[in-house]
N, C-alpha and C positions, 0 to 999 in steps of 0.2 A: 502494498499498500507506500504509494507518493506521500509524501509530508505535503503539508500546506505550503512551504516556501515554492516547491515545485510544481504546481496548482499553480499559484500566483504569477509566475515567471513565464509558463505556458499560455497563462489568459493575457498576460501581458503581450507576448509577442503575437498572439493572436488580433489582439488589437491592433496593434502595429502595423499586422499587415492590413486589415480593414482601411486604415486612414488614407486616406486620398494626399498624395504627393503634390507639391506645388511643381508644376513644367510651364515650361514657356511654349509650347509647341501648339500645332493647329485642335489636335484631340486632348490634349492634356487638363490636367485642370488649373485653374486661373482664382486667384481668389480675389473678388470683387472690395474695389477700395468703396469706403462711405463717402458721400457726395457730401462738401460742405457747402452751407447756404453762401451764396455769394451776391451782392448788391449789381445789378443789370449796369450795363456801362456808362459812365459818366454823362456820355451824349444822349444817348435815349431816357436818362433819368431827366434828364434837364428838360428834353420833350415833353415829357411827360405831365414833369411840375408845372411847366406854363399852364397846360390843357385842366389843371386841376385835379390831379391823380394824388393819388396817397397810399403808398406800401400797407398791405391790412394783415395783421398776424391773424388769421381765422382758427378762433379754439372750437374745436368741434367734438360734441356730446360723447364719442370714442376716446377722448384724452390725445388726438393726434391734431397735428398744427398745419394750416395752408397758409403758405405766403402769397400775396396776389399782389398786382398794380390794381386799383379799383378809382375808376372815378368820381368825383363829388360832386352831387348834384342836389342844390337847393338844399345845404344841409342834412343829406341824405347820402348813404353809398346802400349799393344794391349787390348783394349777396349770392350769384348764380347757384351755387352749390347748394344753398338750403329755401332758395325763392323766397327772400326775406329782406327788409330794408332794415337799416340802423342806422341812428344819429349819429351826425359827424359835423357838429360842430366846433369852435377854437377850444374848448375846453376838453375833448375829447382826443384832440390831436398833438401827440408826441413828437419829440425830436430828434431824429440818428443823424449824428454828425449835421448836417444842413438839409436834411430832409426830412419827410411829414410820414409819420408813423403812427397806425392806428394798432390799437390787441381790443379785438372783438368777438366775444363769447358767441357761440349759438344760440344758448337758449336765452339770451337777454340780448331788448333791441338798443340797451344803451352801451356802450364800448366803457372798457375800462378808462377810469378817472383818474388822475393822479393828484390831483387836490382832495377829491372825495375820499381815497384811500389811506391818504396821509391823516385826514381828518378824524377816521375811523380809526385808523390805528392810534390815533394819540389820545381819544375818548376812550378805549379800549384801554389803553397800558402797554398798547404790544408796540411803539414805536421805538427807533434808534434812539432817539432823542434822550429816553428815561433812560436806557440803557448807561452812555455817556455819562450822566450824573450820578448814576449810582456806583460804577466802576471808579469817578473821582471823589466819590466822598469816601471808598473803602481805603484806596491810596492814600487821602488822606489822613484819615483815621489809622493807618498802619505807621503813617510817619509821627506823627504826634504822641505813639505806644513807644517807640526806641527814642525820641528825645530825651526824657526822663531817666536819672539813673535806677538801676533794676535791682533786687534781691540780691542777685548774683554779682555784682559789680560791687556793692558794699561788704559782702561776705570776703572776698577777694582782699577787698582793703584791710580788713579786720585780721584778716592770718597773715597779709605781709606786714603789717605793722606789729604783731608779735613777734615773728622772724627774725625782725627787726630789733626790736627790745632783747630778744634774748641773745640776741649776737652783739649787742652793745656789752650787756651784760657777763658774758663769757671773757669777751676779749679784754675790756677796761676793767673788769672785776668789779663793777658797779654795783649793788645788789637794790633792785627795782622791787 
């Protein structure tokens, strides 16, 4: 009966034989590179911006994200994927570099608003401003604790003084 190590080694060799190898031939396996999001060419963007277009990040119900250039007409945008209109006034338009961007959830007629979100997080106490204040307060409290003499420092001073007095009494012969 073969031991466990031999079985594991056989299984590993079998697994390695099944794995596809990376080849650069016509019929070989190739690893697909994931495409990164790239903004369209500068000239195309400038032309679209003159025509009241905005880059829209469309959040789908299935947790996916679609990125489109969509025209803004009468403070609204029309999403062809869901056949819905969404608000697109200045409050909901963000900037990426110099380009207008909108974050639009499929389930809401109102896009993401940075102003509303910051107010909501401040009232709920979840904002980063509160975190900075708390961090600074704890650092200040730690600094104040270390400024005074601690009990250990006083103890070492007393021990050092006792050793000094003992040394003086032995060397000079003075009784204290």
